[in-house]
N, C-alpha and C positions, 0 to 999 in steps of 0.2 A: 098139627101143625108140620108138615114135609121138613123133611133135615138134608141139607145138600154137605154132602163132603167134598173139596176140593183145594190141592195145594195146601191142604197140612191147616187148611181154616174150616169150620164149622158152623155150618150157616142154617140159621130156619128163616122159612118163609112160608107165605099163607099162601094154602089149598088152588091149585090153577096160577102163580104168578109163573111170570114168562123166566124160566129156565138162565139164558142169555141175559138180563138185563137182572138179574137178581145176582149171578155169579160178578157181572160187570161194577154193579154196583157196590161188593166188599171187593172192589179190587184185586179180581182172582183174573190172573193174563191169558184168555181164551185161546190165544196162538201161539207157536212158537215159529223161531227160524223163517224162512221162508213164507210162512202161513199169514203170517202178519204182513204181506204184499201181495198176496196172490189169493187172499181169504175172498169171497161171494158177500161178504157184508150181511150174515145173516139172512141170505134167499133160502140157503139151506140145500145146496147146489152142490159145494165142493168138499163135508163133510173133514175140513181141517180140525172145527170143534164138536167132535164125535163123541161123544158120551158113554158111557157103561152106568146102568139106571137098573137100583134093585127094588123090589116091590112094587104094587102098581100103579099106574101113572092114566092120563086122560090119551086118549085117540093124540100123535101129531099133525099139529097144523102151522100157519105160517104165525 
């Protein structure tokens, strides 16, 4: 089971889960400053919610 660490929280999630949805469900703020206003709303075009990943992951997708 994958483990996600963000903003001091450690979250376990199902393999294949949508990272954005997992973070939001656990109260992790995805954006800061002006990115709250100018983000792409999960279209993958702005990069304001970029993350660093360690380990094996699936290919990116929508």
